[in-house]
C-alpha positions in Angstrom: 43.7 36.8 -68.6 46.6 36.8 -71.1 49.1 36.4 -68.3 47.6 32.9 -67.6 48.0 31.7 -71.2 51.7 30.6 -70.9 51.1 29.1 -67.5 48.2 27.0 -68.8 50.4 25.8 -71.6 53.1 24.9 -69.1 50.6 23.0 -67.0 49.5 21.1 -70.1 53.2 20.0 -70.3 52.9 18.7 -66.7 49.7 16.9 -67.4 51.2 15.2 -70.4 54.2 14.2 -68.3 51.9 12.6 -65.6 50.1 10.6 -68.3 53.4 9.6 -69.8 54.6 8.4 -66.4 51.5 6.1 -66.1 52.2 4.5 -69.5 55.9 4.2 -68.7 55.2 2.3 -65.5 53.0 0.0 -67.4 55.8 -0.5 -70.0 53.8 1.1 -72.8 56.7 3.1 -74.0 55.2 4.1 -77.4 52.3 5.8 -75.7 54.7 7.3 -73.0 56.8 8.7 -75.9 53.8 10.2 -77.5 52.8 12.1 -74.4 56.4 13.1 -73.6 56.5 14.5 -77.2 53.2 16.4 -76.6 54.6 17.8 -73.3 57.8 19.0 -75.0 55.6 20.6 -77.7 53.9 22.6 -74.9 57.2 23.3 -73.3 58.5 24.9 -76.5 55.5 27.2 -76.9 54.9 28.4 -73.3 58.0 30.5 -73.4 57.2 31.7 -76.9 53.7 32.7 -75.8 55.1 34.5 -72.8 57.4 36.6 -75.0 54.7 37.3 -77.6 52.2 38.4 -74.9 54.9 40.2 -72.9 53.9 38.4 -69.7 57.2 36.6 -68.8 57.4 36.1 -65.0 59.4 34.4 -62.3 56.4 32.2 -61.6 56.3 31.0 -65.2 60.0 30.2 -65.0 59.6 28.0 -61.9 56.5 26.3 -63.3 58.4 25.5 -66.5 61.1 23.7 -64.6 58.7 21.9 -62.3 56.7 20.6 -65.3 60.0 19.6 -67.1 61.0 17.7 -64.0 58.1 15.3 -64.5 57.9 15.1 -68.3 61.6 15.2 -69.1 63.1 14.1 -65.7 60.9 11.5 -64.1 59.6 9.7 -67.2 63.0 8.9 -68.8 64.1 7.6 -65.4 61.1 5.3 -65.3 61.9 4.1 -68.9 65.5 3.3 -67.9 64.2 1.5 -64.8 62.0 -0.6 -67.0 64.8 -1.3 -69.5 67.2 -2.4 -66.7 64.5 -4.6 -65.1 63.8 -6.4 -68.4 67.5 -6.6 -69.2 68.3 -8.3 -65.9 65.3 -10.6 -66.2 66.2 -11.6 -69.8 69.8 -12.4 -68.9 68.8 -14.4 -65.9 66.5 -16.5 -68.2 69.4 -16.9 -70.6 71.7 -18.0 -67.8 69.1 -20.6 -66.6 68.9 -21.9 -70.1 72.7 -22.3 -70.2 73.0 -19.8 -72.9 75.5 -17.8 -70.8 78.4 -19.3 -69.0 78.6 -18.2 -65.4 76.2 -15.7 -63.8 77.7 -12.3 -63.4 77.5 -10.8 -59.9 75.4 -8.0 -61.3 72.3 -10.2 -61.4 72.5 -10.9 -57.7 71.4 -7.3 -57.0 67.6 -6.7 -57.7 68.0 -3.0 -56.9 70.1 -2.5 -60.1 67.1 -1.2 -62.1 66.8 1.7 -59.6 70.0 3.1 -61.1 67.8 4.2 -64.0 66.6 7.0 -61.7 70.0 8.5 -61.8 68.7 10.1 -65.0 65.9 11.7 -62.9 68.4 13.0 -60.3 70.7 14.3 -63.0 67.8 16.0 -64.7 66.7 17.6 -61.4 70.1 19.0 -60.8 70.4 20.4 -64.3 67.0 22.1 -64.1 67.9 23.7 -60.8 71.2 24.8 -62.2 69.6 26.2 -65.3 67.3 28.5 -63.3 70.3 30.3 -61.7 72.7 30.1 -64.6 72.7 33.4 -66.5 74.8 31.9 -69.3 71.9 29.9 -70.7 69.6 32.6 -71.9 70.2 32.1 -75.6 71.9 28.7 -75.6 72.4 25.6 -73.4 75.3 24.3 -71.4 74.8 20.6 -71.3 72.2 18.5 -73.0 68.7 19.9 -72.4 66.4 17.6 -70.4 63.8 17.4 -73.2 66.5 16.2 -75.7 67.7 13.7 -73.1 64.2 12.4 -72.5 63.5 11.9 -76.2 66.8 10.0 -76.5 66.1 7.6 -73.5 62.5 6.9 -74.5 63.5 6.3 -78.1 66.1 3.7 -76.9 63.4 2.1 -74.8 61.1 1.8 -77.8 63.9 0.4 -80.1 64.8 -2.1 -77.4 61.2 -3.6 -77.6 61.6 -4.3 -81.3 63.1 -7.7 -81.3 63.6 -7.8 -85.0 66.6 -5.4 -85.1 70.2 -5.9 -84.2 70.3 -3.0 -81.7 68.0 -5.0 -79.4 70.9 -7.1 -78.2 72.9 -4.0 -77.0 69.9 -2.3 -75.6 68.9 -5.3 -73.5 72.4 -5.7 -72.0 72.4 -4.3 -68.4 76.0 -3.3 -68.5 75.4 -1.2 -71.7 72.3 0.4 -70.2 74.2 1.4 -67.0 76.9 3.0 -69.2 74.2 4.8 -71.2 72.6 6.0 -67.9 75.9 7.4 -66.6 76.7 9.1 -70.0 73.2 10.6 -69.9 73.7 12.1 -66.5 77.1 13.4 -67.5 75.9 15.1 -70.7 73.0 16.7 -68.8 75.4 18.6 -66.6 78.6 18.8 -68.7 80.1 22.2 -69.4 79.3 21.7 -73.1 77.8 24.7 -74.9 74.9 23.7 -77.2 72.9 25.8 -79.5 69.2 26.3 -78.7 66.3 26.0 -81.2 64.9 29.3 -80.2 64.3 31.7 -83.1 64.5 35.4 -82.2 63.8 36.1 -85.9 63.0 33.8 -88.8 65.6 34.9 -91.3 68.5 32.8 -92.4 71.1 35.1 -90.9 72.0 33.9 -87.5 69.9 30.8 -87.9 71.8 28.7 -90.4 72.8 26.0 -88.0 69.2 25.8 -86.7 67.6 25.4 -90.1 70.3 22.9 -91.2 69.8 20.8 -88.1 66.0 20.8 -88.6 66.4 19.8 -92.2 68.8 16.9 -91.3 66.4 15.8 -88.6 63.4 15.9 -90.9 65.2 13.7 -93.5 66.4 11.3 -90.9 62.9 11.0 -89.3 61.3 10.3 -92.7 63.9 7.7 -93.6 64.7 6.0 -90.3 61.6 6.9 -88.2 62.2 6.0 -84.5 65.7 4.8 -85.2 66.6 8.4 -86.3 66.2 9.8 -82.8 69.5 8.7 -81.3 71.2 9.8 -84.5 69.6 13.2 -84.3 70.7 13.7 -80.6 74.3 12.8 -81.6 74.2 15.1 -84.6 72.9 17.9 -82.4 75.9 17.5 -80.0 78.4 17.2 -82.8 77.0 20.3 -84.7 77.2 22.3 -81.5 80.8 21.3 -80.9 81.7 22.3 -84.5 79.8 25.5 -84.2 81.7 26.3 -80.9 85.0 25.7 -82.5 84.1 27.8 -85.5 83.0 30.7 -83.2 86.2 30.5 -81.2 88.3 30.8 -84.4 86.4 33.9 -85.4 
């Protein structure tokens, strides 16, 4: 029975992703974010359970990627689709109210929101590449799909808060398209990033992980949802600095 424990945890990730997709399609991004977070929680512990129970398998590896494809691939694509749909709709209203001079050609193309699913395609490619890339056993190359999913969903939630200055930028279709393209690039870039996988709990060899977790905790307490984009940026910057330090040694 113990060999089924990690797979059940992985399938729990998939179930959370399915529920998150329903909420995302209904533009209930906070609830979508909660279930994506739950899915990522299960995603973290399925591998840990497999190692602790010594039941790692090729089946579990494939299940893990398939579950991630929904939770961390499909859902952020839906969120960006919703953001682009609302952004184009809002700007069309602004144009009709003569708040914007001249209607950009972009608004003549109702299929523009579909570009949000480039994130889903980029996530799919990354997950497939991850399964055959032997370099990513102890670290990542490119932003992991869960981190990217958290980033996109947090931006969607922030965009719905009309009492902050970031809303203007996150409801601009041009900016959202740029964010989408950057997201796809970072998912598949040849950019080494440290993993939050602890082989042992001591400080030695885990300084960067504990430091990152401490910074993330402080930011989450002080900035709440607004901390998430900052945390992802800090994660990338700390990885770059760590790589440069390692090369010098």
